[in-house]
All heavy atoms as a GROMACS GRO file, in nm:
protein
  608
    1MET      N    1   0.082  -0.119   0.000
    1MET     CA    2   0.000   0.000   0.000
    1MET      C    3   0.086   0.126   0.000
    1MET      O    4   0.052   0.224  -0.062
    1MET     CB    5  -0.094   0.001   0.121
    1MET     CG    6  -0.180   0.126   0.126
    1MET     SD    7  -0.306   0.130   0.252
    1MET     CE    8  -0.211   0.166   0.396
    2LEU      N    9   0.199   0.121   0.068
    2LEU     CA   10   0.284   0.240   0.077
    2LEU      C   11   0.338   0.280  -0.060
    2LEU      O   12   0.350   0.399  -0.089
    2LEU     CB   13   0.398   0.217   0.176
    2LEU     CG   14   0.353   0.191   0.321
    2LEU    CD1   15   0.472   0.164   0.410
    2LEU    CD2   16   0.270   0.305   0.374
    3ASP      N   17   0.367   0.183  -0.146
    3ASP     CA   18   0.413   0.213  -0.281
    3ASP      C   19   0.304   0.285  -0.359
    3ASP      O   20   0.331   0.382  -0.431
    3ASP     CB   21   0.453   0.085  -0.355
    3ASP     CG   22   0.574   0.018  -0.294
    3ASP    OD1   23   0.653   0.086  -0.225
    3ASP    OD2   24   0.591  -0.103  -0.316
    4ILE      N   25   0.182   0.238  -0.347
    4ILE     CA   26   0.069   0.300  -0.417
    4ILE      C   27   0.050   0.443  -0.368
    4ILE      O   28   0.028   0.534  -0.448
    4ILE     CB   29  -0.060   0.217  -0.399
    4ILE    CG1   30  -0.043   0.079  -0.460
    4ILE    CG2   31  -0.180   0.288  -0.459
    4ILE    CD1   32  -0.156  -0.019  -0.426
    5LEU      N   33   0.059   0.462  -0.238
    5LEU     CA   34   0.045   0.597  -0.182
    5LEU      C   35   0.152   0.690  -0.238
    5LEU      O   36   0.122   0.803  -0.278
    5LEU     CB   37   0.054   0.594  -0.029
    5LEU     CG   38  -0.063   0.535   0.046
    5LEU    CD1   39  -0.032   0.525   0.194
    5LEU    CD2   40  -0.188   0.617   0.023
    6ALA      N   41   0.274   0.643  -0.242
    6ALA     CA   42   0.384   0.726  -0.293
    6ALA      C   43   0.361   0.762  -0.439
    6ALA      O   44   0.382   0.877  -0.479
    6ALA     CB   45   0.517   0.653  -0.275
    7GLU      N   46   0.318   0.664  -0.519
    7GLU     CA   47   0.292   0.689  -0.661
    7GLU      C   48   0.184   0.796  -0.681
    7GLU      O   49   0.189   0.873  -0.776
    7GLU     CB   50   0.248   0.560  -0.731
    7GLU     CG   51   0.357   0.459  -0.749
    7GLU     CD   52   0.304   0.326  -0.800
    7GLU    OE1   53   0.185   0.316  -0.839
    7GLU    OE2   54   0.382   0.229  -0.801
    8GLN      N   55   0.086   0.796  -0.590
    8GLN     CA   56  -0.026   0.888  -0.604
    8GLN      C   57  -0.009   1.018  -0.525
    8GLN      O   58  -0.096   1.104  -0.526
    8GLN     CB   59  -0.156   0.818  -0.561
    8GLN     CG   60  -0.191   0.701  -0.651
    8GLN     CD   61  -0.322   0.637  -0.614
    8GLN    OE1   62  -0.399   0.689  -0.535
    8GLN    NE2   63  -0.349   0.521  -0.672
    9GLY      N   64   0.103   1.030  -0.456
    9GLY     CA   65   0.130   1.151  -0.379
    9GLY      C   66   0.039   1.166  -0.258
    9GLY      O   67   0.010   1.278  -0.215
   10LYS      N   68  -0.004   1.054  -0.202
   10LYS     CA   69  -0.092   1.056  -0.084
   10LYS      C   70  -0.014   1.003   0.037
   10LYS      O   71   0.087   0.936   0.022
   10LYS     CB   72  -0.217   0.974  -0.110
   10LYS     CG   73  -0.305   1.034  -0.218
   10LYS     CD   74  -0.431   0.954  -0.236
   10LYS     CE   75  -0.533   1.021  -0.321
   10LYS     NZ   76  -0.505   1.053  -0.454
   11THR      N   77  -0.064   1.033   0.154
   11THR     CA   78   0.003   0.990   0.278
   11THR      C   79  -0.081   0.888   0.354
   11THR      O   80  -0.201   0.875   0.331
   11THR     CB   81   0.028   1.111   0.370
   11THR    OG1   82  -0.100   1.162   0.411
   11THR    CG2   83   0.110   1.218   0.301
   12LYS      N   84  -0.014   0.819   0.448
   12LYS     CA   85  -0.088   0.727   0.535
   12LYS      C   86  -0.191   0.804   0.615
   12LYS      O   87  -0.300   0.754   0.640
   12LYS     CB   88   0.008   0.655   0.631
   12LYS     CG   89   0.094   0.551   0.566
   12LYS     CD   90   0.168   0.464   0.665
   12LYS     CE   91   0.249   0.538   0.766
   12LYS     NZ   92   0.327   0.453   0.855
   13TYR      N   93  -0.156   0.924   0.656
   13TYR     CA   94  -0.251   1.006   0.733
   13TYR      C   95  -0.377   1.032   0.652
   13TYR      O   96  -0.487   1.024   0.704
   13TYR     CB   97  -0.186   1.138   0.776
   13TYR     CG   98  -0.278   1.227   0.856
   13TYR    CD1   99  -0.304   1.198   0.990
   13TYR    CD2  100  -0.340   1.336   0.799
   13TYR    CE1  101  -0.390   1.277   1.065
   13TYR    CE2  102  -0.425   1.417   0.872
   13TYR     CZ  103  -0.450   1.387   1.005
   13TYR     OH  104  -0.535   1.466   1.078
   14TRP      N  105  -0.363   1.062   0.523
   14TRP     CA  106  -0.479   1.086   0.436
   14TRP      C  107  -0.569   0.962   0.432
   14TRP      O  108  -0.690   0.972   0.447
   14TRP     CB  109  -0.431   1.123   0.295
   14TRP     CG  110  -0.543   1.146   0.200
   14TRP    CD1  111  -0.616   1.260   0.185
   14TRP    CD2  112  -0.597   1.052   0.108
   14TRP    NE1  113  -0.712   1.242   0.088
   14TRP    CE2  114  -0.703   1.115   0.039
   14TRP    CE3  115  -0.566   0.920   0.075
   14TRP    CZ2  116  -0.777   1.051  -0.059
   14TRP    CZ3  117  -0.640   0.856  -0.022
   14TRP    CH2  118  -0.744   0.922  -0.088
   15VAL      N  119  -0.508   0.845   0.415
   15VAL     CA  120  -0.586   0.721   0.411
   15VAL      C  121  -0.655   0.698   0.544
   15VAL      O  122  -0.773   0.663   0.549
   15VAL     CB  123  -0.497   0.599   0.374
   15VAL    CG1  124  -0.575   0.469   0.384
   15VAL    CG2  125  -0.438   0.615   0.236
   16TYR      N  126  -0.581   0.717   0.652
   16TYR     CA  127  -0.637   0.699   0.787
   16TYR      C  128  -0.762   0.784   0.806
   16TYR      O  129  -0.865   0.736   0.853
   16TYR     CB  130  -0.529   0.734   0.890
   16TYR     CG  131  -0.581   0.775   1.025
   16TYR    CD1  132  -0.643   0.683   1.108
   16TYR    CD2  133  -0.566   0.906   1.070
   16TYR    CE1  134  -0.692   0.722   1.232
   16TYR    CE2  135  -0.613   0.945   1.194
   16TYR     CZ  136  -0.676   0.852   1.275
   16TYR     OH  137  -0.723   0.890   1.396
   17LYS      N  138  -0.757   0.909   0.765
   17LYS     CA  139  -0.872   0.998   0.780
   17LYS      C  140  -0.989   0.953   0.692
   17LYS      O  141  -1.105   0.962   0.731
   17LYS     CB  142  -0.834   1.142   0.748
   17LYS     CG  143  -0.734   1.203   0.846
   17LYS     CD  144  -0.782   1.201   0.988
   17LYS     CE  145  -0.868   1.319   1.021
   17LYS     NZ  146  -0.912   1.325   1.159
   18GLN      N  147  -0.961   0.902   0.575
   18GLN     CA  148  -1.065   0.857   0.484
   18GLN      C  149  -1.135   0.731   0.536
   18GLN      O  150  -1.255   0.713   0.516
   18GLN     CB  151  -1.007   0.827   0.344
   18GLN     CG  152  -0.938   0.944   0.278
   18GLN     CD  153  -1.028   1.063   0.258
   18GLN    OE1  154  -1.139   1.050   0.211
   18GLN    NE2  155  -0.979   1.180   0.294
   19LEU      N  156  -1.060   0.643   0.601
   19LEU     CA  157  -1.116   0.516   0.650
   19LEU      C  158  -1.201   0.534   0.775
   19LEU      O  159  -1.280   0.447   0.810
   19LEU     CB  160  -1.004   0.415   0.678
   19LEU     CG  161  -0.938   0.356   0.555
   19LEU    CD1  162  -0.821   0.269   0.596
   19LEU    CD2  163  -1.037   0.276   0.472
   20ASN      N  164  -1.179   0.643   0.847
   20ASN     CA  165  -1.258   0.670   0.967
   20ASN      C  166  -1.251   0.554   1.067
   20ASN      O  167  -1.352   0.508   1.118
   20ASN     CB  168  -1.404   0.702   0.930
   20ASN     CG  169  -1.477   0.768   1.042
   20ASN    OD1  170  -1.417   0.838   1.124
   20ASN    ND2  171  -1.607   0.746   1.049
   21MET      N  172  -1.129   0.507   1.092
   21MET     CA  173  -1.110   0.402   1.192
   21MET      C  174  -1.012   0.453   1.296
   21MET      O  175  -0.949   0.557   1.276
   21MET     CB  176  -1.060   0.272   1.125
   21MET     CG  177  -0.931   0.283   1.051
   21MET     SD  178  -0.887   0.141   0.944
   21MET     CE  179  -0.894   0.002   1.047
   22SER      N  180  -1.001   0.382   1.407
   22SER     CA  181  -0.909   0.428   1.511
   22SER      C  182  -0.766   0.422   1.458
   22SER      O  183  -0.731   0.337   1.376
   22SER     CB  184  -0.922   0.341   1.636
   22SER     OG  185  -0.862   0.215   1.616
   23TYR      N  186  -0.683   0.514   1.509
   23TYR     CA  187  -0.545   0.516   1.462
   23TYR      C  188  -0.474   0.387   1.499
   23TYR      O  189  -0.393   0.335   1.423
   23TYR     CB  190  -0.468   0.636   1.518
   23TYR     CG  191  -0.327   0.640   1.464
   23TYR    CD1  192  -0.304   0.682   1.334
   23TYR    CD2  193  -0.220   0.598   1.542
   23TYR    CE1  194  -0.176   0.682   1.281
   23TYR    CE2  195  -0.092   0.598   1.490
   23TYR     CZ  196  -0.070   0.639   1.360
   23TYR     OH  197   0.056   0.638   1.309
   24GLN      N  198  -0.505   0.332   1.616
   24GLN     CA  199  -0.443   0.208   1.661
   24GLN      C  200  -0.471   0.095   1.562
   24GLN      O  201  -0.381   0.022   1.522
   24GLN     CB  202  -0.492   0.172   1.801
   24GLN     CG  203  -0.424   0.050   1.859
   24GLN     CD  204  -0.472   0.022   2.001
   24GLN    OE1  205  -0.578   0.066   2.041
   24GLN    NE2  206  -0.393  -0.052   2.075
   25ASN      N  207  -0.598   0.079   1.522
   25ASN     CA  208  -0.633  -0.027   1.428
   25ASN      C  209  -0.572   0.000   1.289
   25ASN      O  210  -0.525  -0.093   1.223
   25ASN     CB  211  -0.785  -0.042   1.416
   25ASN     CG  212  -0.843  -0.108   1.538
   25ASN    OD1  213  -0.774  -0.176   1.612
   25ASN    ND2  214  -0.970  -0.086   1.559
   26PHE      N  215  -0.574   0.124   1.248
   26PHE     CA  216  -0.514   0.159   1.119
   26PHE      C  217  -0.365   0.127   1.119
   26PHE      O  218  -0.313   0.067   1.026
   26PHE     CB  219  -0.537   0.307   1.088
   26PHE     CG  220  -0.466   0.352   0.965
   26PHE    CD1  221  -0.515   0.320   0.840
   26PHE    CD2  222  -0.348   0.426   0.975
   26PHE    CE1  223  -0.448   0.361   0.725
   26PHE    CE2  224  -0.282   0.467   0.860
   26PHE     CZ  225  -0.332   0.434   0.736
   27ASN      N  226  -0.296   0.166   1.223
   27ASN     CA  227  -0.153   0.143   1.234
   27ASN      C  228  -0.122  -0.007   1.232
   27ASN      O  229  -0.027  -0.050   1.166
   27ASN     CB  230  -0.098   0.209   1.360
   27ASN     CG  231   0.050   0.230   1.352
   27ASN    OD1  232   0.101   0.272   1.250
   27ASN    ND2  233   0.119   0.202   1.461
   28ARG      N  234  -0.202  -0.086   1.302
   28ARG     CA  235  -0.183  -0.232   1.300
   28ARG      C  236  -0.200  -0.287   1.158
   28ARG      O  237  -0.126  -0.374   1.115
   28ARG     CB  238  -0.282  -0.300   1.394
   28ARG     CG  239  -0.248  -0.288   1.538
   28ARG     CD  240  -0.349  -0.362   1.621
   28ARG     NE  241  -0.324  -0.340   1.761
   28ARG     CZ  242  -0.416  -0.339   1.854
   28ARG    NH1  243  -0.543  -0.357   1.822
   28ARG    NH2  244  -0.386  -0.318   1.980
   29MET      N  245  -0.301  -0.237   1.089
   29MET     CA  246  -0.328  -0.284   0.953
   29MET      C  247  -0.211  -0.250   0.861
   29MET      O  248  -0.161  -0.336   0.788
   29MET     CB  249  -0.457  -0.221   0.900
   29MET     CG  250  -0.492  -0.264   0.760
   29MET     SD  251  -0.641  -0.185   0.699
   29MET     CE  252  -0.583  -0.016   0.675
   30VAL      N  253  -0.164  -0.127   0.866
   30VAL     CA  254  -0.056  -0.083   0.778
   30VAL      C  255   0.075  -0.156   0.809
   30VAL      O  256   0.152  -0.187   0.720
   30VAL     CB  257  -0.036   0.070   0.790
   30VAL    CG1  258   0.089   0.117   0.719
   30VAL    CG2  259  -0.158   0.142   0.736
   31ASN      N  260   0.097  -0.189   0.935
   31ASN     CA  261   0.221  -0.255   0.976
   31ASN      C  262   0.209  -0.408   0.978
   31ASN      O  263   0.296  -0.476   1.031
   31ASN     CB  264   0.265  -0.204   1.112
   31ASN     CG  265   0.309  -0.060   1.105
   31ASN    OD1  266   0.378  -0.019   1.012
   31ASN    ND2  267   0.266   0.019   1.201
   32ASN      N  268   0.102  -0.459   0.918
   32ASN     CA  269   0.081  -0.604   0.908
   32ASN      C  270   0.082  -0.672   1.044
   32ASN      O  271   0.143  -0.776   1.064
   32ASN     CB  272   0.186  -0.666   0.815
   32ASN     CG  273   0.145  -0.802   0.766
   32ASN    OD1  274   0.026  -0.833   0.757
   32ASN    ND2  275   0.242  -0.884   0.733
   33GLU      N  276   0.015  -0.610   1.141
   33GLU     CA  277   0.009  -0.663   1.277
   33GLU      C  278  -0.132  -0.704   1.314
   33GLU      O  279  -0.167  -0.714   1.431
   33GLU     CB  280   0.059  -0.557   1.375
   33GLU     CG  281   0.204  -0.519   1.354
   33GLU     CD  282   0.247  -0.401   1.438
   33GLU    OE1  283   0.161  -0.336   1.502
   33GLU    OE2  284   0.368  -0.372   1.438
   34THR      N  285  -0.215  -0.729   1.214
   34THR     CA  286  -0.352  -0.769   1.240
   34THR      C  287  -0.380  -0.902   1.172
   34THR      O  288  -0.315  -0.937   1.074
   34THR     CB  289  -0.452  -0.661   1.192
   34THR    OG1  290  -0.582  -0.699   1.231
   34THR    CG2  291  -0.445  -0.640   1.044
   35LYS      N  292  -0.475  -0.975   1.224
   35LYS     CA  293  -0.509  -1.106   1.166
   35LYS      C  294  -0.624  -1.096   1.068
   35LYS      O  295  -0.649  -1.189   0.993
   35LYS     CB  296  -0.543  -1.205   1.277
   35LYS     CG  297  -0.424  -1.238   1.364
   35LYS     CD  298  -0.459  -1.340   1.468
   35LYS     CE  299  -0.337  -1.368   1.553
   35LYS     NZ  300  -0.363  -1.473   1.649
   36SER      N  301  -0.696  -0.986   1.069
   36SER     CA  302  -0.809  -0.971   0.978
   36SER      C  303  -0.831  -0.825   0.944
   36SER      O  304  -0.793  -0.736   1.019
   36SER     CB  305  -0.936  -1.030   1.042
   36SER     OG  306  -0.972  -0.956   1.156
   37ILE      N  307  -0.893  -0.806   0.828
   37ILE     CA  308  -0.931  -0.672   0.784
   37ILE      C  309  -1.073  -0.681   0.732
   37ILE      O  310  -1.105  -0.773   0.655
   37ILE     CB  311  -0.838  -0.620   0.672
   37ILE    CG1  312  -0.694  -0.614   0.722
   37ILE    CG2  313  -0.882  -0.483   0.624
   37ILE    CD1  314  -0.594  -0.580   0.614
   38ARG      N  315  -1.157  -0.590   0.773
   38ARG     CA  316  -1.297  -0.592   0.729
   38ARG      C  317  -1.305  -0.570   0.579
   38ARG      O  318  -1.231  -0.492   0.522
   38ARG     CB  319  -1.375  -0.483   0.801
   38ARG     CG  320  -1.378  -0.503   0.952
   38ARG     CD  321  -1.453  -0.395   1.019
   38ARG     NE  322  -1.594  -0.412   0.985
   38ARG     CZ  323  -1.690  -0.330   1.022
   38ARG    NH1  324  -1.660  -0.224   1.092
   38ARG    NH2  325  -1.813  -0.353   0.988
   39TYR      N  326  -1.398  -0.643   0.515
   39TYR     CA  327  -1.417  -0.629   0.371
   39TYR      C  328  -1.446  -0.484   0.333
   39TYR      O  329  -1.401  -0.436   0.230
   39TYR     CB  330  -1.531  -0.718   0.322
   39TYR     CG  331  -1.496  -0.864   0.320
   39TYR    CD1  332  -1.566  -0.954   0.398
   39TYR    CD2  333  -1.394  -0.912   0.239
   39TYR    CE1  334  -1.535  -1.089   0.397
   39TYR    CE2  335  -1.361  -1.046   0.238
   39TYR     CZ  336  -1.432  -1.135   0.316
   39TYR     OH  337  -1.402  -1.268   0.315
   40GLU      N  338  -1.522  -0.416   0.417
   40GLU     CA  339  -1.555  -0.277   0.389
   40GLU      C  340  -1.430  -0.190   0.380
   40GLU      O  341  -1.422  -0.100   0.297
   40GLU     CB  342  -1.650  -0.220   0.497
   40GLU     CG  343  -1.785  -0.286   0.502
   40GLU     CD  344  -1.787  -0.413   0.588
   40GLU    OE1  345  -1.691  -0.439   0.664
   40GLU    OE2  346  -1.885  -0.486   0.577
   41ASN      N  347  -1.332  -0.219   0.466
   41ASN     CA  348  -1.208  -0.142   0.464
   41ASN      C  349  -1.126  -0.174   0.339
   41ASN      O  350  -1.065  -0.084   0.281
   41ASN     CB  351  -1.126  -0.167   0.590
   41ASN     CG  352  -1.188  -0.104   0.712
   41ASN    OD1  353  -1.265  -0.009   0.702
   41ASN    ND2  354  -1.158  -0.157   0.828
   42ILE      N  355  -1.126  -0.299   0.298
   42ILE     CA  356  -1.055  -0.336   0.175
   42ILE      C  357  -1.120  -0.267   0.055
   42ILE      O  358  -1.052  -0.209  -0.030
   42ILE     CB  359  -1.054  -0.489   0.155
   42ILE    CG1  360  -0.974  -0.556   0.265
   42ILE    CG2  361  -0.997  -0.525   0.017
   42ILE    CD1  362  -0.985  -0.706   0.269
   43GLU      N  363  -1.253  -0.271   0.051
   43GLU     CA  364  -1.325  -0.207  -0.059
   43GLU      C  365  -1.297  -0.056  -0.061
   43GLU      O  366  -1.270   0.002  -0.167
   43GLU     CB  367  -1.475  -0.232  -0.046
   43GLU     CG  368  -1.555  -0.170  -0.158
   43GLU     CD  369  -1.704  -0.196  -0.145
   43GLU    OE1  370  -1.752  -0.228  -0.034
   43GLU    OE2  371  -1.773  -0.182  -0.247
   44THR      N  372  -1.301   0.007   0.054
   44THR     CA  373  -1.276   0.151   0.062
   44THR      C  374  -1.134   0.184   0.018
   44THR      O  375  -1.112   0.279  -0.056
   44THR     CB  376  -1.303   0.204   0.204
   44THR    OG1  377  -1.437   0.174   0.240
   44THR    CG2  378  -1.279   0.353   0.214
   45LEU      N  379  -1.038   0.104   0.064
   45LEU     CA  380  -0.899   0.126   0.023
   45LEU      C  381  -0.886   0.117  -0.129
   45LEU      O  382  -0.820   0.200  -0.192
   45LEU     CB  383  -0.806   0.022   0.087
   45LEU     CG  384  -0.765   0.047   0.230
   45LEU    CD1  385  -0.695  -0.075   0.287
   45LEU    CD2  386  -0.676   0.169   0.240
   46CYS      N  387  -0.949   0.017  -0.188
   46CYS     CA  388  -0.941   0.000  -0.334
   46CYS      C  389  -1.005   0.118  -0.407
   46CYS      O  390  -0.952   0.164  -0.508
   46CYS     CB  391  -1.005  -0.132  -0.376
   46CYS     SG  392  -0.909  -0.275  -0.325
   47LEU      N  393  -1.116   0.166  -0.357
   47LEU     CA  394  -1.182   0.281  -0.420
   47LEU      C  395  -1.098   0.408  -0.404
   47LEU      O  396  -1.083   0.485  -0.499
   47LEU     CB  397  -1.321   0.302  -0.360
   47LEU     CG  398  -1.424   0.194  -0.394
   47LEU    CD1  399  -1.551   0.214  -0.311
   47LEU    CD2  400  -1.456   0.194  -0.542
   48LEU      N  401  -1.042   0.428  -0.286
   48LEU     CA  402  -0.961   0.546  -0.261
   48LEU      C  403  -0.834   0.548  -0.345
   48LEU      O  404  -0.792   0.652  -0.395
   48LEU     CB  405  -0.920   0.554  -0.113
   48LEU     CG  406  -1.027   0.586  -0.012
   48LEU    CD1  407  -0.974   0.565   0.129
   48LEU    CD2  408  -1.076   0.729  -0.030
   49LEU      N  409  -0.773   0.431  -0.360
   49LEU     CA  410  -0.644   0.423  -0.427
   49LEU      C  411  -0.653   0.376  -0.571
   49LEU      O  412  -0.551   0.357  -0.637
   49LEU     CB  413  -0.550   0.330  -0.347
   49LEU     CG  414  -0.526   0.373  -0.202
   49LEU    CD1  415  -0.445   0.268  -0.129
   49LEU    CD2  416  -0.456   0.508  -0.198
   50ASN      N  417  -0.777   0.355  -0.617
   50ASN     CA  418  -0.799   0.310  -0.755
   50ASN      C  419  -0.715   0.187  -0.786
   50ASN      O  420  -0.633   0.186  -0.879
   50ASN     CB  421  -0.770   0.424  -0.854
   50ASN     CG  422  -0.824   0.391  -0.992
   50ASN    OD1  423  -0.922   0.321  -1.005
   50ASN    ND2  424  -0.758   0.443  -1.094
   51CYS      N  425  -0.732   0.083  -0.703
   51CYS     CA  426  -0.654  -0.039  -0.719
   51CYS      C  427  -0.742  -0.160  -0.688
   51CYS      O  428  -0.860  -0.145  -0.658
   51CYS     CB  429  -0.532  -0.036  -0.628
   51CYS     SG  430  -0.570  -0.041  -0.451
   52THR      N  431  -0.685  -0.277  -0.694
   52THR     CA  432  -0.756  -0.400  -0.659
   52THR      C  433  -0.695  -0.458  -0.531
   52THR      O  434  -0.583  -0.420  -0.494
   52THR     CB  435  -0.743  -0.506  -0.771
   52THR    OG1  436  -0.607  -0.550  -0.778
   52THR    CG2  437  -0.787  -0.449  -0.906
   53PRO      N  438  -0.763  -0.551  -0.467
   53PRO     CA  439  -0.703  -0.615  -0.348
   53PRO      C  440  -0.568  -0.679  -0.379
   53PRO      O  441  -0.480  -0.681  -0.294
   53PRO     CB  442  -0.807  -0.719  -0.308
   53PRO     CG  443  -0.937  -0.661  -0.355
   53PRO     CD  444  -0.903  -0.593  -0.485
   54ASN      N  445  -0.551  -0.731  -0.500
   54ASN     CA  446  -0.422  -0.790  -0.537
   54ASN      C  447  -0.308  -0.690  -0.530
   54ASN      O  448  -0.193  -0.728  -0.508
   54ASN     CB  449  -0.427  -0.850  -0.677
   54ASN     CG  450  -0.509  -0.977  -0.681
   54ASN    OD1  451  -0.532  -1.041  -0.580
   54ASN    ND2  452  -0.554  -1.013  -0.799
   55ASP      N  453  -0.338  -0.563  -0.548
   55ASP     CA  454  -0.236  -0.460  -0.539
   55ASP      C  455  -0.199  -0.430  -0.394
   55ASP      O  456  -0.090  -0.379  -0.367
   55ASP     CB  457  -0.284  -0.330  -0.605
   55ASP     CG  458  -0.312  -0.346  -0.752
   55ASP    OD1  459  -0.238  -0.420  -0.820
   55ASP    OD2  460  -0.410  -0.285  -0.801
   56LEU      N  461  -0.288  -0.463  -0.303
   56LEU     CA  462  -0.268  -0.429  -0.162
   56LEU      C  463  -0.203  -0.540  -0.080
   56LEU      O  464  -0.137  -0.513   0.019
   56LEU     CB  465  -0.402  -0.395  -0.096
   56LEU     CG  466  -0.477  -0.274  -0.152
   56LEU    CD1  467  -0.613  -0.264  -0.086
   56LEU    CD2  468  -0.396  -0.147  -0.131
   57PHE      N  469  -0.224  -0.665  -0.123
   57PHE     CA  470  -0.181  -0.778  -0.040
   57PHE      C  471  -0.086  -0.870  -0.115
   57PHE      O  472  -0.096  -0.885  -0.237
   57PHE     CB  473  -0.303  -0.860   0.005
   57PHE     CG  474  -0.402  -0.780   0.082
   57PHE    CD1  475  -0.518  -0.734   0.021
   57PHE    CD2  476  -0.381  -0.748   0.214
   57PHE    CE1  477  -0.611  -0.659   0.090
   57PHE    CE2  478  -0.473  -0.674   0.286
   57PHE     CZ  479  -0.588  -0.629   0.223
   58GLU      N  480   0.000  -0.933  -0.039
   58GLU     CA  481   0.086  -1.038  -0.092
   58GLU      C  482   0.045  -1.168  -0.025
   58GLU      O  483   0.020  -1.171   0.094
   58GLU     CB  484   0.233  -1.010  -0.059
   58GLU     CG  485   0.288  -0.890  -0.131
   58GLU     CD  486   0.433  -0.865  -0.097
   58GLU    OE1  487   0.501  -0.958  -0.048
   58GLU    OE2  488   0.478  -0.754  -0.120
   59PHE      N  489   0.038  -1.273  -0.103
   59PHE     CA  490  -0.002  -1.402  -0.050
   59PHE      C  491   0.122  -1.480  -0.010
   59PHE      O  492   0.216  -1.495  -0.089
   59PHE     CB  493  -0.082  -1.480  -0.154
   59PHE     CG  494  -0.138  -1.608  -0.101
   59PHE    CD1  495  -0.247  -1.607  -0.016
   59PHE    CD2  496  -0.080  -1.728  -0.133
   59PHE    CE1  497  -0.299  -1.724   0.035
   59PHE    CE2  498  -0.131  -1.846  -0.082
   59PHE     CZ  499  -0.240  -1.844   0.002
   60ASP      N  500   0.123  -1.530   0.112
   60ASP     CA  501   0.234  -1.610   0.163
   60ASP      C  502   0.194  -1.756   0.154
   60ASP      O  503   0.104  -1.800   0.225
   60ASP     CB  504   0.265  -1.571   0.308
   60ASP     CG  505   0.386  -1.643   0.363
   60ASP    OD1  506   0.447  -1.724   0.291
   60ASP    OD2  507   0.420  -1.618   0.479
   61PHE      N  508   0.259  -1.830   0.066
   61PHE     CA  509   0.222  -1.969   0.045
   61PHE      C  510   0.263  -2.058   0.162
   61PHE      O  511   0.211  -2.167   0.178
   61PHE     CB  512   0.285  -2.022  -0.085
   61PHE     CG  513   0.221  -1.961  -0.206
   61PHE    CD1  514   0.279  -1.852  -0.268
   61PHE    CD2  515   0.103  -2.012  -0.256
   61PHE    CE1  516   0.220  -1.795  -0.379
   61PHE    CE2  517   0.043  -1.956  -0.367
   61PHE     CZ  518   0.102  -1.847  -0.429
   62GLU      N  519   0.351  -2.012   0.244
   62GLU     CA  520   0.394  -2.087   0.362
   62GLU      C  521   0.318  -2.034   0.483
   62GLU      O  522   0.346  -1.925   0.531
   62GLU     CB  523   0.544  -2.073   0.385
   62GLU     CG  524   0.597  -2.152   0.502
   62GLU     CD  525   0.582  -2.303   0.485
   62GLU    OE1  526   0.589  -2.350   0.371
   62GLU    OE2  527   0.560  -2.371   0.587
   63LEU      N  528   0.222  -2.110   0.530
   63LEU     CA  529   0.142  -2.070   0.645
   63LEU      C  530   0.195  -2.138   0.770
   63LEU      O  531   0.180  -2.259   0.785
   63LEU     CB  532  -0.005  -2.105   0.624
   63LEU     CG  533  -0.071  -2.038   0.504
   63LEU    CD1  534  -0.210  -2.093   0.483
   63LEU    CD2  535  -0.076  -1.889   0.524
   64PRO      N  536   0.260  -2.065   0.858
   64PRO     CA  537   0.321  -2.125   0.976
   64PRO      C  538   0.223  -2.206   1.061
   64PRO      O  539   0.255  -2.314   1.107
   64PRO     CB  540   0.374  -2.006   1.056
   64PRO     CG  541   0.381  -1.895   0.959
   64PRO     CD  542   0.279  -1.922   0.853
   65ALA      N  543   0.102  -2.157   1.081
   65ALA     CA  544   0.006  -2.227   1.166
   65ALA      C  545  -0.031  -2.362   1.104
   65ALA      O  546  -0.043  -2.462   1.175
   65ALA     CB  547  -0.119  -2.143   1.186
   66LEU      N  548  -0.048  -2.368   0.975
   66LEU     CA  549  -0.084  -2.494   0.910
   66LEU      C  550   0.034  -2.589   0.909
   66LEU      O  551   0.017  -2.709   0.926
   66LEU     CB  552  -0.131  -2.468   0.766
   66LEU     CG  553  -0.263  -2.396   0.752
   66LEU    CD1  554  -0.295  -2.373   0.604
   66LEU    CD2  555  -0.375  -2.475   0.816
   67SER      N  556   0.155  -2.539   0.891
   67SER     CA  557   0.272  -2.624   0.892
   67SER      C  558   0.291  -2.691   1.026
   67SER      O  559   0.321  -2.810   1.034
   67SER     CB  560   0.397  -2.543   0.858
   67SER     OG  561   0.387  -2.489   0.729
   68LYS      N  562   0.270  -2.617   1.133
   68LYS     CA  563   0.282  -2.673   1.267
   68LYS      C  564   0.175  -2.778   1.292
   68LYS      O  565   0.200  -2.881   1.352
   68LYS     CB  566   0.274  -2.563   1.373
   68LYS     CG  567   0.394  -2.471   1.372
   68LYS     CD  568   0.375  -2.358   1.472
   68LYS     CE  569   0.488  -2.258   1.460
   68LYS     NZ  570   0.467  -2.143   1.547
   69ALA      N  571   0.054  -2.752   1.247
   69ALA     CA  572  -0.057  -2.846   1.269
   69ALA      C  573  -0.031  -2.977   1.196
   69ALA      O  574  -0.059  -3.084   1.249
   69ALA     CB  575  -0.188  -2.785   1.221
   70LYS      N  576   0.023  -2.972   1.077
   70LYS     CA  577   0.052  -3.095   1.000
   70LYS      C  578   0.162  -3.176   1.068
   70LYS      O  579   0.156  -3.298   1.069
   70LYS     CB  580   0.095  -3.057   0.858
   70LYS     CG  581  -0.017  -3.007   0.772
   70LYS     CD  582   0.034  -2.974   0.634
   70LYS     CE  583  -0.078  -2.918   0.549
   70LYS     NZ  584  -0.028  -2.878   0.416
   71LYS      N  585   0.262  -3.110   1.125
   71LYS     CA  586   0.372  -3.181   1.189
   71LYS      C  587   0.327  -3.251   1.316
   71LYS      O  588   0.381  -3.353   1.354
   71LYS     CB  589   0.485  -3.084   1.221
   71LYS     CG  590   0.557  -3.036   1.097
   71LYS     CD  591   0.666  -2.938   1.134
   71LYS     CE  592   0.732  -2.884   1.008
   71LYS     NZ  593   0.833  -2.783   1.040
   72SER      N  594   0.228  -3.197   1.384
   72SER     CA  595   0.186  -3.255   1.512
   72SER      C  596   0.097  -3.377   1.494
   72SER      O  597   0.069  -3.448   1.589
   72SER     CB  598   0.114  -3.149   1.598
   72SER     OG  599  -0.005  -3.110   1.535
   73LYS      N  600   0.051  -3.403   1.373
   73LYS     CA  601  -0.039  -3.519   1.350
   73LYS      C  602   0.036  -3.646   1.330
   73LYS      O  603   0.140  -3.664   1.295
   73LYS     CB  604  -0.127  -3.493   1.226
   73LYS     CG  605  -0.232  -3.392   1.256
   73LYS     CD  606  -0.324  -3.377   1.137
   73LYS     CE  607  -0.435  -3.280   1.172
   73LYS     NZ  608  -0.529  -3.265   1.065
   0.00000   0.00000   0.00000
């Protein structure tokens, strides 16, 4: 998301104000410290930044929680 913001000349503060969420939750989301993001927030981010969810997220094919669960069986 930070790359998209830089390309568009927008700041994290601008996005934070547009999303109308608490700064604590916004900061967790931006710093990848949350386990979930509401669909409404993803949709709003995409509309604000004129992008798709694929532009915002990277998929990690190695899921630590699943790897641990498979080893314990």
